[in-house]
N, C-alpha and C positions, 0 to 999 in steps of 0.2 A: 531164797538162795542159801544153800546149806554150808557145814564148815567141816574139813577133815580135820582132825586133830591126831598128833603124836608126839607125845610126851609136851615140850615147849612150845611145839609149833603149831600153829590153827591156820588153815589155810581156806581160803573163802575160794569157792567155785561155782558153776553154774554148767547145769545140763541143757540141754535142747535136742528135741529129735529123736528116730530111732535109727536103726540099721549097724552096720559097721563102725565101731568107734574110731573118733575124728577127735584129737587132741589139738584144739587149737591154743597158742602159745603168742599171747600180745605183745606188741611193739612198745616203747616208751621207754627204752633203757631199763634203770632199775626202780624207774616208777612205772613200770609196765603193769595196767590192770584191765580189767576185762572190758572197758569201754573201747580198747585200743583192738579189739577182733571186732568191733562191732561200728559203732556210728563215727569213731574217733579214726579207723582204719580208711585206706584208701578204697576199700569196698568193704561189706558187712559179711563177713564171713560166717559168723553164726547164723545169720537171718538166710543166707545164700544154701550152706552148707545142710542146716537141720532137715531139710527137703530129705535128703538122699542118707543122712548118716546118724549117730549118737555122738552129738557135738559135746566135748567137755572144754571148759576154759575157767582160769582161774585168776585171781591176783597174785603176781610175785610177793613173796614174802617181805615184808618191809618196807614196800612198794608207796609212797608216801599219794595219798589220795585212795588208797586201798583199803581193805582189811583183812588181809593176811598178816600174821606176825611171825615171829620165831628170833632164835639168837644169831649175831654175828658170828658167822664160823670161819673165822680169818685164815687158818690154816688150810681151808678148802670151800672157798665161797663158790665155785661153779658147784663141784658137787654136792653143796649143799642145796643148792637151787634144783639138781636131777635126783637128788632125794625126794624134795617136794612131788616132783610131776612124776614118777617112778611109784612115790607112796601112794598119792593120789588113785593112779591106775588100777592098784593093788586093792585100795579101799573100795573101789567101784567093781571089784571081782572081774577088770579088763586083764587080760593076757597080750594080746596082739593088738596093736592099732596103728593107723595111718596118723600124720601130724603134718600139720600146716603151723610155721612159725614166722612173725614178723620181727626185722630189726634184731635185738637180742636174741629172739628165738631161733636166728642161724647158729651162733656160738652153743645156744643148747641142744639145738638138733644134733650138731656133732656130737656133743657129750652124752647124748643118750643114746647115737650110735656106738660111741667107744664103750659104755655102760651096759647096755641091753640090746646090743644087736639083731637077736632074736626077737625081739618084742615089737620092732619099728618095722613094718611091712613097705612102706615108701614114704617120702619126706619131701614137703616142698618148702622152699628156704625164700622168703619173699622181702626183697629189700635187704638183705643181710648184713649186719655188722661185720665188721673188720677192722685190721689193721694198716693204715696208709703209712707208708716209710717215712714220710714227711711230716706225719702228725701224729707220731707213738705218743704223747702223753693226755691225747685229747679225750679218750674216755676216763681216765683218771680226773682231771683237770675238771670236767663236765661234771662227773659227780660229787666231787669236792666242793662245788658250790650248788647244784641243781638237786640232789639228793640227801648229800650227809646235814647240812645244818638242820632241813626241816624234820628229820627222822629225828635227830638230836631234840629238837624243839618238841615233839608230841613223846619221846620215849626220855624222860629223864636219865635213867638209866644208861644211856649209851652216849659214849664222849667222842668228839671228834676226832681223838687218837686213836679210838678204835675203829672207826671208820675211815681214817687213812690207813692202817695196817691192814684192814678188811680190801680196801680197793686198791693198794699196793700189790697184795697178793693176787689179786683180781688182773689186774692190768700192768701192771708192769714188773711182772716175775718172769713172763712170757708175752711180750708185749709183740708176737708177730703173728702173721696170718689172721687165722681165725679164732685165736686164744684159748682154744680148748685141746686143741689134737693138732698134728704134725702132718706136714705134706705125706709123710710115707702111712701114714693112717687112711688119709683121702687116696691114694694110690691104691690102696688093698681094701677100700670099703665098695662091698657088694650091693648094698643097698640101692633101688630106683631113687633118683631124685630129680628134683624140676626145682631151676633156681632161674628168679626173677630179680635181675641184677638191677641196682639204683647208683647213683652216683651224687651223694651228697658226703660232706667230709666223714660222718660216722658209716656210711656204707660205701664202702669204696667199689667202684664197678669191677676195677682191677683184680682184685682181691674174688670177688665172686665170679669172674670168669677164670682166675687160675685154680677155682675150685672146681669148676664145670670140668675144665681140662683134663684136669687130674683124677678124678673119680669116673671108672670106668662104666657106671650104669647113671651118668646125668646126662639131663639135657636144658635147655635152656631156653624159655620163653622170650616173646619179642622184647626189646628195649629201642626207645622209652615205651613204658605201659602206662605210666599213670599221665603224663602231661601231651597231648591234650587230654584231656578226661576220656573221650570218647573212644580210646584205647583200652582202657580198662575192662570193659565187657570182652573184648579178646583175649586177655589174659585171664578173666575168671573162665574163661570156654575152656582156655588151655589146661589149666588147673581142674576143672571138673573131668576131663578127659582122661587126665592122667591119673587121677584118683581114681574113675570107675576102671581104669586098666589095669590098676595094681591092687584093686578091692578082693580080697579073698571071695570066692565062691559067687 
């Protein structure tokens, strides 16, 4: 598995398959690593889609359990991750691509669409993260316990004060909706979207459905789609048909 390097950023990534590029963004919050589009995901997207696409995935910068690293950019946390995703595509010589993201991949996809709408041909948001009005501080608290301490333990130069500043900007500055874009942005987003809702505290069904209603070219897959597990192949079939319908050429 190779690395992409840009200054002090070092991103561990993997490629498989051939065809039109498909960026796979793993779930797992700020601990998102490549197995979360593989054996740890509801379905093994890398294994399934490498048959028809050039699949690219990566460890999130500074994810515990991963090999990607870089500075904590407290003034622009979401954009720092988007820099990594777009930078990797540039490094691989990829101009346009499809994208499938799990969990935190939802906010990342919206930010990709804000930053580089001409590059994302179509997107699939599976169990996307969002902000519950009754649990606004959930992602901040989860990462203060489940991400920050382990990061500081393996990176002695990083302090919990820096982690808190980073997470405050990321999750408390605009703690609404999908974190990275506004409802007005979603209303005007012309990119074809497929949304697979979930309904756990970090993946609110209401937010996923609101985004689907607002986005003019969005469609929704079946819900529930993970339980019972017998439903998962139906969801995968829907994703496959959606990607094929929007794949150029």
